[in-house]
N, C-alpha and C positions, 0 to 999 in steps of 0.2 A: 028337337029343335037343332040342339047344338050339333048334330049330323048336317045339316042341312046347312045350318053356318059353316061349317068346315069344310063341307064340298062346294057350297060357292067360293068361296076365298079362294079355293085350290084350281076354284075356275078360273076367277079373275088374276091369279098369279098365271097360269097359264095362257091367258090371252097377251095378258101385259109381255110376257115374255115372247110370244109371237109377234106383237106387235114391234115391239125391240127388235126383232128378229127381221123382218122385213124393211124396217126401214134402216137396217143395218146394211142389209143386201144391197139395198138402192144406192145407198150414202158410198158405198164399195166400187157398184157400178160407176155410178158421177166421176168419183173420184178420178178410178182411171181412165175416162173418156177426160179429161184435164187431161193428167201425166200424159196421154200420147200426144196433146196437141203443144206442150209447154217443153223448155229444155232449161234445167236449173243450174244454181252456180253454186258450189259449195267449197269455202277455203276454211284449210284449218291452221291454228297457228301453233308454233311449238310448244310454245308452251302459255300459263296464264299471264307471265310478268307484265307489267306497263309494255316495258321495249317493245317486248316478242306482239304482243297487243295490236299498239300501232305501226311492227313492221307489216303485218297481216293486213293492215287498211290500205297500206302503202301497195302492198305485192296485190290487191285485187283491185287495186285501183287502174292500174298499170295495164294487168291478164284481159282487165274490161275494154279497157280503150283497145287492147290486142284483138280483143275478138269480136267487137263491134265491125273491127276493119274487114273481117273474115264475113260479118254477116253474106247469107245467102239471100235467094229469094224466097224458101220455105225453110221448116224445119228440115226436114231430109238433108238438104243441101247446106245448111248450117252445121247440119253434125257432121257430115261428112267434110266438110273444110277445116273443121276443128280437130276430128281425128289424124286428117294429114294433116294437123301444125303440131300438134301434144308436142313435140320438141321442140317447136318455137317458145309456145306457150310457157315450158318451162325455162327457158332461157330469158324470157323475160321477168319469168319470177327471179330467176336465180340473180340476174342484171340488180334489180332492186335489193336486193338482199345482201349483195358485197359493197353495193354502192354506200348501204349502212354500217359495212363494216364486219358483219356477220359471213358464217360458210355454211350455212344449212343448209342439207339437199332441200330439192323441190322433186316431188311428183307430180304430174299432172295426168288425168284418166278419165273417161266416160265410164261410168257406173251408174247400176241404181243404187241411189242413197234411201234412205227414209227422212222425211221433215215433217215436223209439228206443224197446227195449222199457223199461217204466218198473215200479217199481214202487210199489204205493200197499197197503202196509199187509201182509196177507200173500196179496195175490194180485199178479201181475203181466198186464199188457196188452201182447201183442206189436208189434214194431216194424210200420211201416207206416202208409196215407194213411187218416188219418182225419178227419172235420168238426167244424171246432173254431169256437168263439169265440176273434178273436183280436182281441186290442189291443194297438198298436203306438203306443208312447210316444216322441214325438219322433223323432230318426235312426233309432229302434227296429236299434243295434248294439251294444248290451249283450246279456250272458247272458239267458236265456230262463227263465220259467217255464210247466210246465204241470200240469193235474189233466184228472178227470172233472167234469162240470159236470152230467150229465145222466146216468144216476143219482149226484147228487151224492154223491163222495167226498174232493173238494177238500181236508179237512183233516186226513188221514190221513197222518201222519210214513212212511217210509222203514222198514220191521222194524216198524215195529205190527201190532198187531190188529186188522182191521178190524173196526170196530163191528157186532152184530148186525141193526142196521136197515139199513145200507149193503149188509150179504150181502143181505138179503132185496129190498131195490131191484134189484142187481145179476140176482140170480135169477132176478125177474120181469121184467127188459129182455132175457134171455138163454135161449139155448135149454141145456138141462141139459147139451149134452156141451160147449158154448161155455163155462158155468158151472165145468167140470170142468177145461177146458181153462187157466184163468186161474189157479185156484186150485191147478192141480196143478203147477206152474211146470216148466214144459218147455224148456228152455234152449237145447237143441241145436236143435226148433222154430222156437224166435224167432228163435238167432244165424242159421240160414237165412234165416230174414225179413230180416234187419238186413243180411246178405251181399247178399240179391236188391236191398233197398232202393239199395245204394251201385252 
C-alpha cells in the first residue's frame, strides 16, 4: 500500500512539473511575441541620492519629448530613427544634466534589457527580455525608470486607465491574443516568467 502511495505521489509530482513546463514554454513564447512588437525605454540614474533621482526624471522627460518627435510609422521605422539619433539623444540628456549643474556622462544605446513584470495603467507587460532605448547617466548605479516608447505609453501611471489612443496603438502593434494577454492580467504566467528569468 505504501509503495502505491509513493508511486502515485511521484507521478503527481512529474505531472505537475510537466504542466508547469508547458505553461512556462507558452508564457515565454507569448512574452517574445509581445517583445517583438514594442520598444521599451530604460533610464538609469547616477545614484540613489534624491538629487540624482530627480535629475533622472528630468532627463527622462526631455528624452521622451525628443524621441516622440522621431516616432516613425511603425516599430522598424522608429528604431531606425532612434539609432540614427543616438548622439542627439545623448545631447538632449547632457543639456538637462548641465543645466542642473552636473557634469555626468551620458550613454544612449538600443540594446536588449531584462525587464520585470510591469503595469502601465490597466495593462501589464510580462517579465522578459525586450529591446530598449537605454540611457545611462554617470555611474548608472541608481534606481532606474522604464516605460514603453513604441507604442508610446510612457506617461501612464500604474493603476491608471490607459487612454483609448494608447490602447489602439497597442492593438495595432500586437496580435489579438497578445493584446488579450496583457489586458487580462495573467499573474501566474507572469510570475513563472519572472522565475524563469532568474
